[in-house]
C-alpha positions in Angstrom: 24.6 0.4 99.0 28.2 1.6 99.1 29.8 3.1 96.0 32.7 0.7 96.1 30.2 -2.2 96.0 28.1 -0.7 93.2 31.3 -0.1 91.1 32.6 -3.6 91.5 29.3 -5.1 90.8 29.1 -3.2 87.6 32.7 -4.2 86.6 31.9 -7.9 87.3 28.6 -7.8 85.5 30.4 -6.5 82.4 33.2 -9.1 82.7 30.5 -11.8 82.9 28.5 -10.4 80.0 31.7 -10.2 77.9 32.6 -13.7 78.7 29.2 -15.4 78.1 28.0 -15.9 81.7 26.3 -13.6 84.3 26.3 -12.6 87.9 24.4 -14.7 90.3 20.6 -13.4 89.9 20.6 -13.6 93.8 21.4 -9.9 94.6 22.0 -10.5 98.3 24.6 -13.3 97.5 26.4 -11.0 95.0 26.4 -8.1 97.4 27.8 -10.2 100.3 30.5 -11.6 98.1 31.5 -8.2 96.7 31.8 -6.9 100.3 34.0 -9.8 101.1 36.2 -9.1 98.2 36.5 -5.5 99.2 37.3 -6.5 102.7 40.0 -8.9 101.5 41.4 -6.1 99.2 41.6 -3.7 102.2 43.3 -6.4 104.5 45.6 -8.1 101.8 46.0 -5.6 99.0 44.1 -7.7 96.4 40.6 -8.7 95.8 41.0 -12.3 96.9 38.1 -14.7 96.3 36.4 -15.1 99.6 36.0 -18.9 98.7 39.6 -19.6 98.2 42.5 -19.9 100.6 44.7 -16.8 100.3 48.2 -18.2 99.7 49.1 -17.3 96.0 48.6 -14.1 94.1 46.7 -15.9 91.3 43.7 -16.6 93.5 42.2 -13.1 93.0 38.8 -12.6 91.8 37.8 -13.3 89.2 40.2 -16.2 89.7 41.9 -18.3 87.0 39.5 -21.1 87.6 36.1 -19.4 87.2 35.6 -19.9 83.5 36.3 -23.7 83.6 34.1 -24.0 86.8 31.2 -22.3 85.1 31.5 -24.5 82.1 31.7 -27.7 84.2 29.2 -27.1 86.9 27.2 -23.9 85.9 28.9 -21.6 88.5 32.2 -20.6 89.8 33.2 -22.0 93.3 31.7 -19.0 95.4 28.6 -18.6 93.1 29.4 -15.0 92.1 29.2 -15.9 88.4 26.8 -18.4 86.9 25.8 -19.9 83.6 23.5 -17.5 81.5 20.8 -20.3 81.7 20.4 -20.3 85.5 17.3 -18.6 86.5 16.7 -14.9 87.2 
């Protein structure tokens, strides 16, 4: 696995733990989403969520909506972050 991917996974795992949720237990989904974030950063200069339209600066990952989405539906829109009670 690429060092950039590992570093971002570590950062997002810490972010999730600090905020009371976790990364999706499906490692392949997490890796694919992280790769998409890195690709968007290379292309657009910011880690834009792969699940959002890129039209405003505030739609970066983690986006401003992720905590509310996790609370309401158990996961953020792209399934990178999930409720702690979700398996794995």
